[in-house]
DOLUM-723795 format. One record per residue (C-alpha): residue in one letter; residue number from 0; x, y, z. Coordinates in pm, 1 decimal. Last residue first. Example, Ala and Ser with C-alpha at 12.3 -4.5 7.8 and 13.67 -1.06 7.14 Angstrom:
 aa   i     east    north       up
  s   1   1367.0   -106.0    714.0
  a   0   1230.0   -450.0    780.0
This chain:
 aa   i     east    north       up
  r 172   6484.8  12094.1   7047.2
  a 171   6859.9  12177.4   6899.4
  t 170   6895.4  12423.2   7149.7
  g 169   6862.4  12198.8   7425.5
  k 168   7158.1  11991.3   7294.7
  t 167   7405.0  12300.8   7242.0
  d 166   7374.1  12379.1   7556.3
  a 165   7398.7  12051.8   7706.9
  a 164   7753.4  12025.4   7468.2
  e 163   7845.4  12402.0   7557.9
  m 162   7796.0  12257.0   7924.3
  a 161   7992.0  11927.1   7871.4
  e 160   8273.3  12188.8   7706.2
  q 159   8230.5  12443.4   7949.0
  l 158   8320.0  12088.2   8268.1
  r 157   8587.5  11929.1   8028.8
  r 156   8825.2  12338.4   8019.6
  l 155   8693.5  12316.7   8365.6
  a 154   8878.1  11958.8   8492.9
  y 153   9154.4  12043.9   8246.9
  h 152   9258.6  12339.9   8366.7
  i 151   9209.6  12320.6   8733.0
  r 150   9453.2  11980.8   8699.1
  s 149   9700.0  12161.8   8540.8
  r 148   9725.0  12398.2   8828.7
  v 147   9722.6  12161.7   9061.6
  t 146  10004.1  12015.1   8868.0
  g 145  10189.7  12303.2   8889.1
  e 144  10151.5  12300.1   9258.5
  p 143  10406.8  12027.1   9329.3
  i 142  10209.7  11747.3   9414.6
  g 141  10157.8  11634.2   9783.8
  l 140   9771.8  11619.3   9846.1
  r 139   9727.9  11886.3  10085.2
  s 138  10032.8  12080.0  10001.1
  a 137   9962.1  12128.3   9668.5
  i 136   9614.8  12193.3   9759.6
  d 135   9769.7  12483.3  10047.7
  g 134   9959.1  12615.3   9739.4
  v 133   9654.7  12654.3   9449.3
  t 132   9484.5  12857.0   9716.0
  l 131   9194.4  12658.0   9954.9
  d 130   8845.7  12745.4   9837.2
  r 129   8738.6  12418.1  10009.3
  y 128   8365.5  12429.0   9756.9
  f 127   8640.9  12567.4   9466.4
  r 126   8954.5  12499.8   9507.2
  l 125   8941.6  12170.2   9701.6
  a 124   8597.5  12044.4   9550.4
  v 123   8777.8  12120.5   9241.0
  v 122   9117.3  11964.4   9316.8
  v 121   8992.0  11629.8   9379.8
  q 120   8767.0  11619.1   9075.1
  h 119   9038.8  11599.7   8954.8
  d 118   9226.6  11336.5   9027.8
  p 117   8904.1  11061.1   9117.2
  t 116   8883.9  11159.8   8727.0
  l 115   8588.1  11343.2   8558.4
  a 114   8302.0  11174.6   8479.2
  a 113   8130.2  11260.4   8781.7
  i 112   8188.5  11620.0   8814.3
  a 111   8061.6  11637.1   8418.1
  a 110   7729.9  11419.5   8503.2
  g 109   7690.4  11681.1   8814.3
  i 108   7672.1  11970.4   8626.6
  v 107   7448.9  11840.0   8367.9
  e 106   7221.0  11699.8   8618.2
  r 105   7210.0  12055.9   8775.7
  d 104   7211.6  12270.4   8509.2
  e 103   6865.7  12084.8   8372.8
  n 102   6754.2  12123.0   8749.4
  r 101   6824.8  12545.0   8710.0
  a 100   6662.9  12526.1   8349.4
  v  99   6345.1  12326.5   8487.6
  q  98   6339.1  12569.2   8745.2
  d  97   6391.0  12921.0   8555.9
  s  96   6524.0  13187.6   8819.0
  t  95   6794.0  13177.6   8763.9
  a  94   7101.7  13200.9   8980.3
  l  93   7258.3  12835.3   9000.1
  t  92   7303.7  12718.8   9346.4
  v  91   7518.3  12437.2   9322.7
  e  90   7642.8  12209.9   9572.9
  t  89   7299.1  12135.8   9778.0
  s  88   7162.0  11989.1   9446.2
  i  87   7450.4  11810.8   9366.2
  d  86   7288.7  11541.1   9212.6
  t  85   7452.1  11343.0   8912.2
  v  84   7603.3  11049.8   9094.6
  l  83   7844.8  10814.9   8888.0
  l  82   8088.5  10650.5   9193.5
  r  81   8403.2  10522.3   9045.2
  n  80   8343.9  10293.5   9252.1
  s  79   8744.2  10199.5   9342.5
  r  78   8877.9  10523.6   9165.5
  l  77   8590.1  10684.4   9370.2
  r  76   8648.4  10555.0   9656.2
  n  75   9086.8  10538.8   9642.6
  r  74   8991.3  10928.0   9559.7
  c  73   8819.5  11025.4   9865.4
  t  72   9031.2  10791.3  10120.9
  n  71   9322.9  11024.1   9990.8
  v  70   9081.1  11375.4  10001.9
  l  69   9022.6  11252.2  10388.0
  i  68   9355.4  11156.0  10470.8
  r  67   9535.7  11487.1  10337.9
  d  66   9212.6  11717.3  10547.6
  f  65   9379.8  11580.5  10803.6
  w  64   9746.3  11691.1  10729.9
  p  63   9581.1  12009.6  10647.4
  e  62   9320.0  12054.5  10988.1
  f  61   9587.9  11901.3  11217.2
  r  60   9859.5  12150.6  11149.0
  g  59   9785.1  12327.8  11496.5
  p  58   9799.1  11965.9  11609.3
  d  57  10149.2  11980.1  11590.9
  r  56  10384.4  11660.5  11604.2
  l  55  10098.6  11449.5  11372.2
  s  54  10238.0  11124.5  11321.2
  e  53  10124.8  10997.9  11691.8
  w  52   9806.0  11047.8  11555.6
  k  51   9812.9  10757.2  11247.9
  g  50   9626.6  10507.1  11370.6
  w  49   9363.8  10786.3  11527.3
  a  48   9394.3  10931.0  11134.8
  q  47   9321.4  10565.2  10995.5
  v  46   8927.3  10647.1  11202.4
  f  45   8925.8  10895.7  11075.4
  a  44   9001.0  10893.0  10776.3
  d  43   8732.7  10550.6  10776.0
  h  42   8459.9  10770.8  10957.4
  t  41   8448.9  11097.1  10697.7
  a  40   8477.1  10800.4  10354.2
  d  39   8175.6  10637.9  10498.5
  q  38   7998.8  10924.4  10565.7
  a  37   8089.3  11037.6  10231.4
  e  36   7997.3  10734.5  10104.0
  a  35   7654.3  10784.6  10230.2
  p  34   7592.3  11140.7  10152.3
  n  33   7673.6  11074.9   9748.5
  r  32   7868.0  11323.6   9523.3
  l  31   8229.3  11185.9   9652.3
  i  30   8393.7  11480.6   9655.1
  a  29   8154.0  11757.7   9742.9
  r  28   8034.8  11508.7  10002.6
  a  27   8403.7  11445.8  10145.8
  l  26   8440.8  11791.6  10204.6
  r  25   8109.9  11814.3  10386.8
  y  24   8168.9  11545.0  10590.4
  a  23   8513.9  11700.6  10690.6
  r  22   8375.2  12040.3  10737.1
  d  21   8071.0  11860.4  11012.9
  l  20   8349.9  11622.2  11198.7
  h  19   8628.1  11908.9  11215.4
  q  18   8576.8  12046.8  11568.8
  d  17   8465.5  11657.1  11671.8
  a  16   8766.7  11513.6  11567.9
  l  15   9032.7  11812.0  11756.1
  l  14   8847.3  11763.3  12069.1
  l  13   8909.2  11373.8  11991.1
  f  12   9215.5  11390.3  11928.3
  a  11   9339.3  11623.7  12177.7
  a  10   9155.2  11354.2  12452.5
  d   9   9349.9  11116.4  12351.1
  r   8   9683.4  11320.1  12368.4
  p   7   9546.4  11413.3  12722.7
  t   6   9557.9  11030.8  12787.8
  t   5   9148.0  10877.0  12825.5
  n   4   9175.5  10580.1  13028.1
  r   3   8900.1  10763.1  13325.0
  a   2   8708.0  10916.6  12996.3
  p   1   8601.6  10506.4  12824.4
  m   0   8643.7  10502.6  12462.8
């Protein structure tokens, strides 16, 4: 966009978008587990946000407003693609000195997360990657707090079951 045609409101969007770009990409990467998909989702979310920019009344609320757009974009990608990427080495750091075990754990966790429903993947990423409270997640997703708690509970249960199943397989060898 040429600078001479930039309105103060346009400049405000560009400034906020620039400030939040890296964080937005990291959230999309945590949800989608795929760098290229995360880049595309982040781009698409910023394009959508630009189109809806007039609906944001308080620029101080940009991050929650934009996160909702980004999360919905990621959720739609998960639903349409059912991405099955298991390399989450940049998101998961396990405290172990055994490199083989660490790689196996990453594969198990990645597969378990990829097997979650898109809604469960989103709440896990927002809670444990973005470190948002249940209330903040509910607000950003437009769902009740009880639904957020339920999704986190069931997602963690499925992740635990996957880890226990992997441990059982590992000890059976």
